[in-house]
C-alpha positions as CSV (number, residue, x, y, z in Angstrom):
1,M,38.1,-18.4,-29.6
2,A,38.8,-14.7,-30.2
3,V,38.2,-14.0,-26.5
4,L,40.5,-16.8,-25.4
5,S,43.3,-15.6,-27.6
6,K,43.1,-12.1,-26.1
7,I,43.4,-13.6,-22.6
8,R,46.5,-15.6,-23.7
9,E,48.1,-12.5,-25.1
10,R,47.5,-10.6,-21.9
11,S,48.3,-13.3,-19.6
12,M,51.4,-11.6,-18.2
13,F,49.4,-8.5,-17.5
14,L,46.9,-10.4,-15.5
15,I,49.7,-12.2,-13.5
16,I,51.1,-8.8,-12.6
17,I,47.8,-7.4,-11.5
18,I,47.1,-10.5,-9.3
19,G,50.7,-10.3,-7.9
20,L,50.2,-6.6,-7.0
21,A,46.9,-7.5,-5.2
22,L,48.6,-10.2,-3.1
23,F,51.5,-7.8,-2.4
24,A,49.0,-5.3,-1.0
25,F,47.7,-8.0,1.4
26,V,51.2,-8.6,2.6
27,L,51.7,-5.0,3.2
28,D,48.5,-4.9,5.3
29,P,47.5,-8.3,6.5
30,S,44.3,-7.0,8.2
31,T,42.8,-6.5,4.7
32,L,43.4,-10.2,4.0
33,G,41.5,-11.0,7.2
34,D,38.7,-8.7,6.3
35,F,38.5,-10.2,2.9
36,F,38.0,-13.7,4.3
37,N,35.9,-12.6,7.2
38,S,32.5,-14.0,6.2
39,S,30.7,-12.4,9.1
40,K,31.3,-9.0,7.6
41,V,29.9,-10.2,4.2
42,N,26.9,-11.9,5.7
43,E,25.7,-9.2,8.1
44,V,23.4,-6.3,7.4
45,G,23.6,-4.7,10.9
46,E,23.8,-5.2,14.6
47,V,21.6,-4.4,17.6
48,D,23.6,-4.1,20.8
49,G,26.2,-6.4,19.5
50,E,23.8,-9.1,18.1
51,A,24.3,-9.5,14.4
52,I,21.5,-9.4,11.9
53,S,22.5,-11.8,9.2
54,R,21.8,-11.3,5.5
55,Q,20.0,-14.7,5.6
56,E,17.7,-13.6,8.5
57,F,17.0,-10.3,6.7
58,A,16.3,-11.9,3.3
59,N,14.0,-14.5,4.7
60,E,11.8,-12.0,6.6
61,L,11.9,-9.7,3.6
62,E,10.7,-12.4,1.2
63,T,7.9,-13.4,3.7
64,Y,6.8,-9.7,4.0
65,K,6.8,-9.2,0.3
66,Q,4.6,-12.3,-0.2
67,Q,2.2,-11.1,2.5
68,S,1.9,-7.6,0.9
69,G,1.2,-9.2,-2.4
70,G,3.8,-7.1,-4.2
71,R,2.0,-3.8,-3.3
72,V,5.2,-2.3,-1.8
73,S,8.6,-1.4,-3.5
74,E,11.7,-3.2,-2.6
75,M,13.1,-0.4,-0.5
76,Q,9.7,0.1,1.3
77,A,9.7,-3.5,2.2
78,A,13.3,-3.4,3.3
79,K,12.6,-0.5,5.6
80,T,9.5,-2.2,7.2
81,V,11.4,-5.5,7.6
82,W,14.5,-3.8,9.1
83,D,12.3,-1.8,11.6
84,N,10.5,-5.0,12.6
85,I,13.7,-6.9,13.2
86,V,15.3,-4.1,15.1
87,R,12.2,-3.8,17.3
88,K,12.1,-7.5,18.0
89,K,15.7,-7.6,19.0
90,I,15.5,-4.5,21.3
91,Y,12.3,-5.8,23.1
92,K,14.0,-9.3,23.5
93,N,17.1,-7.7,24.9
94,Q,15.2,-5.7,27.4
95,L,13.2,-8.7,28.5
96,D,16.5,-10.7,28.8
97,Q,18.0,-8.0,31.0
98,A,14.9,-8.1,33.3
99,G,15.3,-11.9,33.4
100,I,12.0,-12.6,31.7
101,T,11.7,-15.1,28.8
102,I,8.8,-15.7,26.4
103,G,9.1,-19.5,25.8
104,E,7.3,-22.0,23.8
105,A,4.9,-22.8,26.6
106,D,3.7,-19.1,26.7
107,V,3.1,-19.1,22.9
108,W,1.4,-22.5,23.1
109,S,-0.9,-21.4,25.9
110,E,-2.0,-18.3,23.8
111,I,-2.7,-20.6,20.8
112,V,-4.7,-23.3,22.6
113,N,-6.7,-20.6,24.5
114,A,-7.7,-18.6,21.4
115,P,-11.5,-18.8,20.8
116,F,-11.1,-19.9,17.2
117,V,-9.1,-23.0,18.4
118,Q,-11.2,-23.8,21.4
119,N,-14.4,-23.6,19.5
120,N,-13.4,-25.4,16.3
121,P,-15.3,-28.8,16.1
122,Q,-12.3,-30.2,14.4
123,Y,-10.3,-30.1,17.6
124,Q,-13.1,-31.2,20.0
125,N,-13.9,-34.6,21.5
126,E,-17.1,-36.6,21.5
127,V,-18.7,-34.4,24.2
128,G,-17.8,-31.1,22.4
129,M,-14.9,-30.2,24.6
130,F,-11.5,-29.0,23.3
131,D,-9.0,-31.8,23.0
132,E,-5.4,-30.5,22.9
133,N,-4.1,-33.9,21.6
134,K,-6.4,-33.6,18.5
135,F,-5.1,-30.1,17.9
136,K,-1.6,-31.3,18.2
137,Q,-2.2,-34.1,15.8
138,F,-3.8,-31.5,13.3
139,L,-0.7,-29.4,13.4
140,A,1.5,-32.5,12.9
141,D,-0.5,-33.6,9.9
142,T,-0.5,-30.0,8.5
143,K,3.3,-29.8,8.8
144,E,3.7,-33.2,7.0
145,N,1.1,-32.8,4.2
146,N,0.1,-29.1,3.6
147,A,3.1,-26.8,3.3
148,Q,1.0,-23.7,2.5
149,L,-1.3,-24.1,5.5
150,W,1.7,-24.9,7.8
151,S,3.4,-21.7,6.6
152,Q,0.4,-19.7,7.8
153,W,0.3,-21.4,11.1
154,S,4.0,-20.9,11.5
155,S,3.7,-17.1,10.7
156,Y,0.8,-16.9,13.1
157,M,2.8,-18.5,15.9
158,N,5.9,-16.3,15.3
159,Q,3.6,-13.3,15.3
160,L,2.2,-14.3,18.7
161,R,5.6,-14.6,20.1
162,D,6.7,-11.2,18.9
163,N,3.5,-9.7,20.1
164,S,3.9,-11.3,23.5
165,Q,7.4,-9.8,23.9
166,T,6.2,-6.5,23.0
167,T,3.1,-6.7,25.2
168,T,4.9,-8.1,28.2
169,F,7.6,-5.4,28.1
170,N,5.1,-2.5,27.7
171,N,2.9,-4.0,30.5
172,L,5.9,-4.0,32.8
173,V,6.8,-0.4,32.1
174,T,3.3,1.0,32.1
175,A,2.5,-0.8,35.4
176,G,4.8,1.8,37.0
177,L,3.5,4.8,35.2
178,G,0.9,5.9,37.5
179,A,0.2,9.4,38.8
180,S,-0.4,10.9,42.2
181,L,-3.3,12.9,43.5
182,K,-0.9,15.9,43.9
183,E,0.1,15.6,40.2
184,G,-3.7,15.7,39.4
185,E,-4.1,18.8,41.5
186,M,-1.1,20.4,39.9
187,Q,-2.4,19.7,36.4
188,Y,-5.8,21.1,37.3
189,L,-4.2,24.3,38.5
190,I,-1.9,24.6,35.5
191,D,-4.8,24.2,33.1
192,N,-7.2,26.6,34.8
193,T,-5.2,29.3,36.6
194,K,-5.8,32.6,34.7
195,L,-3.2,35.3,34.6
196,N,-3.7,39.1,34.1
197,S,-0.6,40.9,33.2
198,Q,0.8,44.1,31.5
199,F,3.8,43.8,29.4
200,V,6.2,45.5,27.0
201,Y,7.1,43.7,23.8
202,V,9.6,44.6,21.1
203,P,10.0,42.0,18.2
204,Y,13.3,41.0,16.7
205,T,12.0,42.0,13.4
206,S,12.2,45.6,14.5
207,I,16.0,45.4,14.1
208,P,17.1,45.3,10.5
209,D,19.2,42.3,9.5
210,S,21.8,44.6,8.1
211,L,22.7,45.7,11.6
212,V,23.7,42.2,12.6
213,K,26.9,40.7,11.5
214,L,27.3,36.9,11.5
215,K,30.6,35.1,10.8
216,K,31.1,31.6,9.6
217,S,32.8,30.9,12.9
218,D,29.6,31.9,14.8
219,I,27.7,29.1,13.0
220,E,30.5,26.6,13.4
221,N,30.7,27.3,17.2
222,Y,27.0,27.0,17.6
223,I,26.9,23.6,15.8
224,K,29.8,22.3,18.0
225,A,28.0,23.5,21.2
226,H,24.7,21.7,20.1
227,K,26.2,18.6,18.5
228,T,23.2,16.3,19.3
229,Q,20.9,18.6,17.3
230,F,23.1,18.5,14.2
231,Q,23.9,14.8,13.8
232,V,23.0,13.8,10.3
233,D,23.1,10.7,8.1
234,A,25.0,10.7,4.8
235,S,23.1,12.6,2.0
236,R,23.6,13.8,-1.5
237,D,22.3,16.9,-3.4
238,I,21.8,16.8,-7.1
239,S,20.4,19.0,-9.9
240,Y,19.0,17.6,-12.9
241,V,17.4,18.4,-16.3
242,K,14.6,16.1,-17.3
243,F,13.6,15.4,-20.9
244,D,10.1,13.9,-21.0
245,I,9.2,11.7,-24.0
246,L,5.8,12.9,-24.7
247,P,3.6,12.3,-27.8
248,T,3.2,15.1,-30.3
249,S,0.1,16.3,-32.1
250,E,1.4,14.4,-35.2
251,D,1.8,11.2,-33.0
252,E,-1.9,11.6,-31.8
253,K,-3.2,12.1,-35.4
254,A,-1.4,9.0,-36.6
255,I,-3.0,6.9,-33.8
256,M,-6.4,8.3,-34.5
257,D,-6.2,7.4,-38.2
258,N,-5.0,4.0,-37.5
259,V,-7.8,3.2,-35.0
260,A,-10.3,4.7,-37.5
261,S,-9.1,2.2,-40.1
262,L,-10.3,-0.7,-37.8
263,K,-13.8,0.5,-37.4
264,E,-15.4,-1.5,-40.2
265,D,-13.7,-4.8,-39.1
266,F,-14.7,-4.2,-35.5
267,T,-18.4,-3.8,-36.5
268,A,-18.3,-7.1,-38.5
269,S,-16.4,-9.0,-35.7
270,Q,-18.3,-11.9,-34.2
271,N,-15.7,-12.4,-31.4
272,D,-14.9,-9.2,-29.8
273,A,-12.4,-10.5,-27.3
274,L,-10.5,-12.1,-30.1
275,F,-10.6,-8.9,-32.2
276,L,-9.2,-6.9,-29.2
277,S,-6.4,-9.4,-28.8
278,E,-5.4,-9.8,-32.4
279,N,-5.3,-6.1,-33.0
280,D,-3.3,-5.4,-29.8
281,S,-5.8,-3.3,-27.9
282,D,-4.3,-1.7,-24.8
283,T,-7.4,-2.7,-22.8
284,N,-9.0,-6.0,-22.4
285,L,-12.7,-6.8,-22.8
286,N,-14.7,-5.4,-19.9
287,T,-17.6,-7.7,-19.0
288,G,-19.3,-5.2,-16.8
289,Y,-22.2,-2.9,-17.6
290,Q,-21.6,0.9,-18.1
291,F,-23.7,3.6,-16.5
292,K,-24.1,6.9,-18.2
293,S,-22.3,8.6,-15.3
294,N,-19.2,6.4,-15.8
295,L,-18.5,7.4,-19.4
296,N,-16.7,10.3,-21.1
297,A,-19.2,13.2,-21.2
298,L,-18.2,14.1,-24.8
299,I,-19.1,10.6,-26.2
300,V,-21.8,9.4,-23.7
301,D,-24.8,10.6,-25.7
302,A,-23.5,9.0,-28.9
303,I,-23.1,5.7,-27.2
304,F,-26.5,5.7,-25.4
305,D,-28.2,6.7,-28.6
306,A,-26.6,3.9,-30.6
307,N,-28.1,0.4,-31.0
308,K,-26.8,-3.0,-30.1
309,G,-24.0,-3.9,-32.6
310,D,-23.1,-0.3,-33.4
311,V,-19.5,1.0,-33.2
312,V,-19.0,4.6,-31.8
313,G,-15.7,6.4,-32.5
314,P,-12.9,6.8,-32.8
315,Y,-12.8,9.3,-29.9
316,K,-10.2,10.6,-27.5
317,D,-10.7,9.5,-23.8
318,L,-8.0,10.8,-21.5
319,K,-4.7,9.5,-22.9
320,A,-6.2,6.9,-25.4
321,I,-8.0,6.7,-28.7
322,K,-10.9,4.4,-28.6
323,L,-13.7,2.6,-30.5
324,S,-16.7,1.3,-28.5
325,K,-19.0,-1.4,-29.7
326,I,-22.4,-1.7,-27.9
327,T,-22.8,-5.4,-27.1
328,A,-25.8,-5.3,-24.7
329,V,-28.5,-2.9,-23.5
330,V,-30.4,-3.7,-20.4
331,Q,-32.1,-2.0,-17.4
332,L,-30.2,-2.1,-14.0
333,P,-30.6,-0.5,-10.6
334,D,-27.9,2.2,-9.8
335,S,-27.6,0.9,-6.2
336,V,-28.5,-2.2,-4.2
337,K,-28.8,-3.3,-0.6
338,A,-27.9,-6.9,0.3
339,S,-26.8,-9.2,3.1
340,H,-24.2,-12.0,2.9
341,I,-22.4,-14.7,4.8
342,L,-18.8,-15.1,3.7
343,I,-17.3,-18.6,4.1
344,P,-13.5,-18.4,3.3
345,F,-11.1,-21.3,2.7
346,V,-7.4,-21.8,2.7
347,G,-5.9,-20.0,-0.3
348,A,-8.6,-17.4,-0.5
349,Q,-7.7,-13.7,-0.4
350,R,-7.4,-11.9,2.9
351,V,-8.1,-15.3,4.6
352,A,-7.4,-15.2,8.4
353,P,-4.6,-17.5,9.8
354,E,-7.1,-19.6,11.8
355,V,-9.1,-20.7,8.7
356,T,-8.4,-24.3,8.0
357,R,-11.3,-25.6,5.8
358,T,-10.7,-26.6,2.2
359,E,-12.5,-25.0,-0.8
360,E,-14.7,-28.1,-1.0
361,D,-15.6,-27.8,2.7
362,A,-16.4,-24.1,2.3
363,K,-18.7,-24.8,-0.7
364,A,-20.5,-27.5,1.3
365,L,-21.0,-25.2,4.2
366,A,-22.2,-22.4,2.1
367,D,-24.8,-24.8,0.3
368,S,-26.1,-26.1,3.5
369,L,-26.5,-22.4,4.9
370,L,-28.3,-21.6,1.7
371,T,-30.8,-24.5,2.2
372,V,-31.4,-23.3,5.7
373,V,-32.0,-19.6,4.8
374,K,-34.3,-20.5,1.8
375,R,-36.6,-22.3,4.2
376,R,-36.4,-19.7,7.0
377,R,-35.2,-16.3,5.9
378,S,-35.5,-15.0,9.4
379,K,-32.4,-17.1,10.4
380,F,-30.2,-15.2,7.9
381,A,-28.9,-12.5,10.4
382,D,-28.2,-15.0,13.2
383,L,-26.3,-17.3,10.8
384,A,-24.4,-14.4,9.4
385,K,-23.3,-13.5,13.1
386,E,-22.2,-17.1,13.7
387,F,-20.5,-18.1,10.4
388,S,-19.6,-15.0,8.3
389,S,-15.8,-14.1,8.3
390,D,-16.7,-10.6,7.2
391,Q,-16.8,-9.1,10.8
392,G,-17.9,-5.6,9.5
393,S,-21.1,-6.9,8.1
394,A,-21.6,-9.9,10.4
395,E,-22.2,-7.7,13.3
396,K,-25.2,-6.2,11.3
397,G,-26.5,-9.6,10.5
398,G,-24.6,-9.7,7.2
399,A,-26.2,-6.4,5.9
400,Y,-24.5,-4.0,3.6
401,D,-26.3,-0.7,3.2
402,W,-26.9,0.8,-0.3
403,F,-23.9,0.3,-2.6
404,N,-23.1,1.2,-6.2
405,Y,-22.3,-1.1,-9.1
406,N,-18.5,-0.7,-9.0
407,R,-18.1,-1.3,-5.2
408,M,-18.2,-5.1,-5.0
409,T,-16.2,-8.0,-6.5
410,P,-17.6,-8.9,-9.9
411,A,-19.4,-12.2,-8.9
412,F,-21.1,-10.4,-5.9
413,R,-21.9,-7.4,-8.1
414,D,-23.4,-9.4,-10.9
415,F,-25.7,-11.4,-8.6
416,T,-27.0,-8.4,-6.7
417,F,-27.5,-6.1,-9.7
418,E,-28.7,-8.6,-12.3
419,G,-31.0,-10.5,-10.0
420,N,-34.2,-9.3,-8.3
421,K,-35.1,-8.2,-4.9
422,G,-35.6,-11.2,-2.6
423,D,-33.3,-13.6,-4.5
424,I,-31.0,-15.8,-2.4
425,G,-28.0,-17.7,-3.8
426,V,-24.4,-18.8,-3.5
427,V,-21.6,-17.2,-5.5
428,Q,-17.8,-17.7,-5.3
429,S,-15.4,-14.8,-5.3
430,P,-11.6,-14.5,-4.6
431,F,-12.5,-14.1,-0.9
432,G,-14.6,-17.4,-0.6
433,F,-18.2,-18.4,-1.0
434,H,-20.9,-15.8,-0.3
435,V,-24.5,-16.7,0.6
436,I,-26.3,-13.6,-0.7
437,K,-29.7,-12.2,-0.1
438,I,-30.9,-9.2,-2.2
439,D,-32.6,-6.8,0.3
440,G,-33.4,-3.9,-2.1
441,Q,-32.8,-2.2,-5.5
442,K,-33.6,1.3,-6.7
443,N,-33.4,3.7,-9.6
444,K,-33.5,1.2,-12.5
445,Q,-32.1,2.8,-15.7
446,K,-30.7,2.0,-19.1
447,V,-27.2,0.7,-19.0
448,V,-24.8,-0.7,-21.8
449,K,-22.2,-3.3,-22.0
450,L,-19.2,-2.2,-24.3
451,A,-16.4,-3.9,-26.1
452,T,-13.8,-1.1,-26.3
453,Y,-10.8,-1.2,-28.5
454,S,-8.2,1.2,-27.1
455,K,-4.8,2.5,-28.2
456,N,-2.8,4.6,-25.8
457,I,-1.5,7.9,-27.2
458,V,2.2,7.3,-27.0
459,P,5.3,8.9,-28.6
460,S,6.4,7.6,-32.0
461,E,9.8,6.2,-32.5
462,E,10.7,9.5,-34.3
463,T,9.6,11.5,-31.3
464,E,11.6,9.2,-28.9
465,N,14.7,9.6,-31.0
466,A,14.3,13.4,-31.1
467,V,14.1,13.7,-27.3
468,F,17.1,11.3,-26.9
469,R,19.1,13.6,-29.2
470,Q,18.2,16.6,-27.0
471,A,19.4,14.8,-23.9
472,E,22.6,13.7,-25.6
473,E,23.2,17.2,-27.0
474,F,22.9,18.6,-23.5
475,A,25.2,16.0,-21.9
476,L,27.9,16.4,-24.6
477,L,27.8,20.3,-24.1
478,V,28.4,19.8,-20.4
479,S,31.3,17.4,-21.0
480,K,33.0,19.6,-23.7
481,E,32.5,23.2,-23.2
482,Y,30.4,24.3,-20.2
483,N,29.7,23.2,-16.6
484,F,26.2,21.9,-16.0
485,F,24.5,25.1,-15.1
486,D,26.2,27.1,-17.9
487,A,25.2,24.5,-20.4
488,A,21.6,24.5,-19.0
489,K,21.5,28.3,-19.5
490,Q,22.9,28.1,-23.1
491,L,20.1,25.8,-24.1
492,N,17.3,27.5,-22.0
493,Y,16.8,24.5,-19.7
494,K,15.9,25.1,-16.0
495,P,17.6,22.5,-13.7
496,K,15.6,21.2,-10.8
497,P,17.2,20.4,-7.4
498,A,16.9,17.3,-5.3
499,V,18.4,18.0,-1.9
500,G,19.2,15.6,0.9
501,L,18.9,12.3,-0.8
502,K,19.6,9.4,1.7
503,V,21.5,6.3,0.8
504,L,18.4,4.0,1.0
505,D,16.1,6.4,-0.7
506,E,14.4,5.3,-4.0
507,N,12.4,8.4,-4.7
508,V,13.9,11.4,-6.3
509,P,11.6,14.6,-6.1
510,G,10.2,15.5,-9.4
511,I,11.3,12.2,-11.0
512,G,9.8,9.5,-8.9
513,N,11.1,6.1,-8.0
514,Q,14.6,6.1,-9.4
515,R,16.8,4.1,-7.2
516,E,19.4,4.0,-10.0
517,I,20.0,7.7,-9.7
518,V,20.3,7.6,-5.8
519,S,22.8,4.7,-6.1
520,W,24.9,6.6,-8.6
521,S,25.0,9.7,-6.3
522,F,26.3,7.6,-3.5
523,N,28.8,5.6,-5.5
524,N,32.4,6.0,-4.1
525,E,33.5,7.0,-7.6
526,T,31.0,9.7,-8.1
527,N,32.4,13.2,-7.0
528,V,30.9,16.6,-6.7
529,N,30.5,18.2,-10.2
530,D,30.1,14.7,-11.8
531,F,27.2,14.2,-14.1
532,K,25.5,11.2,-15.9
533,R,22.7,10.7,-18.3
534,F,20.0,8.2,-17.3
535,D,17.6,6.7,-19.8
536,L,14.4,6.1,-17.9
537,E,11.0,4.9,-18.7
538,G,9.3,7.8,-20.5
539,S,12.2,10.3,-20.1
540,H,15.8,11.0,-20.1
541,V,17.6,12.7,-17.1
542,V,20.9,14.4,-16.9
543,A,21.9,14.5,-13.3
544,F,24.6,16.5,-11.7
545,L,26.0,16.0,-8.2
546,T,26.1,19.3,-6.5
547,G,26.9,18.3,-2.8
548,K,27.9,15.5,-0.5
549,E,27.2,15.3,3.2
550,E,28.9,12.5,5.1
551,K,27.4,10.9,8.2
552,G,28.3,12.9,11.4
553,L,28.1,16.5,12.2
554,M,26.1,18.7,9.7
555,S,28.3,21.0,7.6
556,V,28.2,24.7,8.1
557,N,26.7,25.3,4.6
558,K,23.9,22.8,5.4
559,A,23.3,24.1,8.9
560,T,23.3,27.8,8.1
561,S,19.7,28.1,7.1
562,K,18.7,26.5,10.5
563,V,21.3,28.2,12.7
564,R,21.3,31.7,11.2
565,P,17.8,32.8,12.4
566,I,18.8,31.6,15.9
567,L,21.9,33.5,16.1
568,M,20.4,36.5,14.4
569,N,17.7,36.6,17.1
570,E,20.4,36.2,19.9
571,K,22.3,39.2,18.5
572,K,19.2,41.2,18.1
573,A,18.1,40.4,21.6
574,A,21.5,41.7,22.9
575,I,20.7,45.0,21.0
576,L,17.2,45.3,22.3
577,V,18.1,44.4,25.9
578,E,20.2,47.6,26.0
579,K,17.1,49.6,25.3
580,F,14.9,48.0,28.1
581,N,15.9,50.5,30.8
582,G,13.7,51.9,33.5
583,A,12.1,51.2,36.9
584,S,8.6,50.8,35.5
585,L,6.9,49.4,32.5
586,Q,6.1,52.9,31.4
587,D,9.8,53.9,31.6
588,I,10.8,50.7,29.8
589,A,8.3,51.3,27.0
590,K,9.4,54.9,26.5
591,S,13.1,53.8,26.4
592,A,12.5,50.9,24.0
593,G,10.1,52.9,21.8
594,A,7.1,50.6,22.5
595,S,3.9,50.7,24.3
596,V,2.4,49.0,27.5
597,R,0.1,46.1,26.5
598,T,-2.5,44.1,28.5
599,A,-3.0,40.4,28.6
600,N,-6.1,39.0,30.4
601,N,-7.1,35.5,31.3
602,I,-4.2,33.8,29.8
603,T,-3.3,30.3,30.9
604,L,-0.3,27.9,30.7
605,K,-2.6,25.5,28.8
606,S,-3.1,28.2,26.1
607,P,0.0,30.5,26.3
608,T,-1.0,33.0,23.7
609,L,-0.4,36.8,24.1
610,S,-2.6,39.1,22.0
611,G,-0.5,40.8,19.2
612,V,2.4,38.5,19.9
613,G,1.3,34.9,19.3
614,V,2.2,31.7,21.3
615,A,4.8,32.7,24.0
616,P,5.2,29.7,26.4
617,K,8.5,30.9,27.9
618,V,7.1,34.3,28.8
619,V,3.6,33.0,30.1
620,G,5.6,30.4,32.1
621,A,7.6,33.2,33.7
622,M,4.3,35.0,34.4
623,Y,2.9,31.9,36.1
624,N,5.7,31.8,38.6
625,A,6.0,35.5,39.0
626,E,5.3,37.6,42.1
627,I,2.3,39.9,41.8
628,G,3.3,43.5,41.2
629,K,7.0,42.8,40.7
630,L,8.7,44.1,37.5
631,Y,10.4,41.5,35.4
632,N,12.6,42.8,32.7
633,K,14.8,41.8,29.6
634,I,13.2,38.5,29.1
635,E,14.2,37.0,25.7
636,G,11.3,35.2,24.1
637,K,11.0,33.3,20.8
638,R,9.8,36.3,18.9
639,G,11.2,39.3,20.8
640,V,12.3,40.8,24.2
641,F,9.7,41.4,27.0
642,A,9.3,43.1,30.2
643,F,6.1,42.4,32.4
644,T,4.3,42.9,35.6
645,L,1.8,40.2,36.9
646,K,-1.4,42.1,38.0
647,N,-3.2,39.1,39.5
648,K,-3.5,35.4,39.3
649,K,-7.0,33.8,39.5
650,I,-6.8,30.5,41.1
651,P,-9.6,28.0,40.1
652,T,-12.1,26.7,42.7
653,A,-10.6,23.8,44.6
654,L,-12.2,20.4,43.8
655,P,-13.3,17.8,46.4
656,N,-10.7,15.5,45.0
657,Y,-8.5,15.2,42.0
658,D,-8.7,11.5,41.2
659,A,-10.3,12.2,37.7
660,N,-7.3,14.3,36.8
661,R,-4.9,11.8,38.2
662,K,-6.4,9.0,36.1
663,R,-6.2,11.2,32.9
664,I,-2.5,11.7,33.6
665,A,-1.8,8.0,34.3
666,E,-3.8,6.9,31.2
667,A,-2.0,9.4,29.0
668,R,1.4,8.1,30.2
669,K,0.4,4.5,29.5
670,R,-0.5,5.4,26.0
671,Q,3.1,6.5,25.3
672,T,4.4,3.0,24.5
673,F,5.7,4.2,21.0
674,K,7.7,7.0,22.7
675,M,9.1,4.5,25.2
676,Y,10.2,2.3,22.4
677,E,11.8,5.2,20.5
678,A,13.7,6.2,23.7
679,I,15.0,2.7,24.2
680,K,15.9,2.5,20.5
681,K,17.9,5.7,20.8
682,A,19.8,4.4,23.8
683,S,20.5,1.1,21.9
684,D,23.5,0.6,19.8
685,V,21.9,0.0,16.3
686,E,24.3,-0.4,13.4
687,D,22.6,-0.3,10.0
688,N,24.6,-1.6,7.1
689,R,21.8,-2.1,4.6
690,A,23.4,0.5,2.3
691,F,26.1,-1.9,1.4
692,M,23.6,-4.5,0.5
693,Y,21.7,-2.2,-1.7
694,S,24.5,-0.3,-3.2
695,N,25.5,-0.9,-6.8
């Protein structure tokens, strides 16, 4: 009621605000059109005029995140999905322009001719031949009755279509990327022609920087003359002071005392899992065995000297205080060799799209295979090659070479390490059903099973409050008396820079994944010299915006570090060129205060000059030079040169250059990624994801 009263009291104020907004629309009618233009609201970008809708982007993003199992961040997923959508549209546009269409018939043909479809008994007739109508009926039934399986088939078919577009375009382009025998001959000569030369070289470093004067206008002019090299996306620069919330020695001692107080109850406990749960252990019960090599070296002897039922600790292990109770002591091998046949089913982890069997069908198949291999062990390898979905081991008859205790999934591990050599059985894991044969075990030794109570060493509430007060004190000092850097100096803090943050970045160097800070720096209301305190997980950060770079041509300040060395060398080259006078190398060397050097057996393939380094421009000039002629005042990457080519050793001619021609052609055909990047650069791609992810 109080809120409603406030609204009533201020109703006239609200009416005025709304009226002003409508008046603004009257003054500029285009803004009203923009406001109601849903296409602008519902698009995240365009590719050559074709819109990418929010719905399309969101659907593919959700599918990708499900497929990745949550292993990627939101922004990583968004980048991958955006790149995939752009790629698909670019390839489709290219094929459309060429008059080529990848239709449903093309995709269907690929599906029905896939070996896993052709050879599946479920889609075969009475004589064992593939029956397309049976396959169609299977898909129809799946679409109607099994949403999860139909989703897998739909994704598979969409992927086939996308792959077909990419493959078709690349094949069309690479079909024309051959090479001639003359090109093969030229490449052979370039790679193997050896040059012997004498040269004079004076490095740019011989001229002190103090003798060269650069003006801001020089850098501006260079940027304008090389605009394509200095196009940049919008970016932000910040500096920050980070206040980490770390536990003190007093915090650690308090946790140690608290854990120690539980030792007697832990020893008496009859249900270790329940004890860990009721006492808020930071780790759950580990049902696996522990080898001596896996345990903390400072406590391992005490654990292995203890008896079943004993509790060892409390002790510090990395960033936790622990109590460990010995619950079992046995002998196990440290490594095992085994073979398996993996039978997956719909819903299992990493299952291939073509797998259609249910869990019950997979279990029945695994049991029948077990019956066969128990009767005739010699058939195991052949059955693994025929039935196992683990292609890596199936090619070797299902065999895995020696592996340690922690390598395999728990069910597989327990069977192979706790069983005996020669045992055969079926176990189920998240990947499906495994028919397993233990082929070997070695180095049996004492191992223990531990129930470990653990409390992480974390800051106390008192410590957290103290760090918060430090961050708040710094922020208040910035806002009242000093600017950011003066305040940091006053309190002996050392700000750290984060330069060149992009609008869709989520990582801030030195802080980690902090999308919130990036969004703040790009907010329209955030200006240079603004600051803000961020309360993060495990720390507080006071960030200060030091610079803004808008999309377009790089600013002089940003470009200076890149342009200055180039212009300095150009000006130094002009100074050095004045010294390269004379009719011979000896005269030039004397005039330039240098010496005549020798370069033997250099090639264009390896254009390195002794005492200089890689100098492709100069070696290229030598390759095309006339023997005995003086070439002077050549400006290289590192200095100024003069040279005379003494001789050129042409390699022995080959009977034919077909091998060289093929190498060139194959290398060109492998450049499909570069082809795509070139097409993408020539395409009109508008990326508006920043609006979708801005706060």
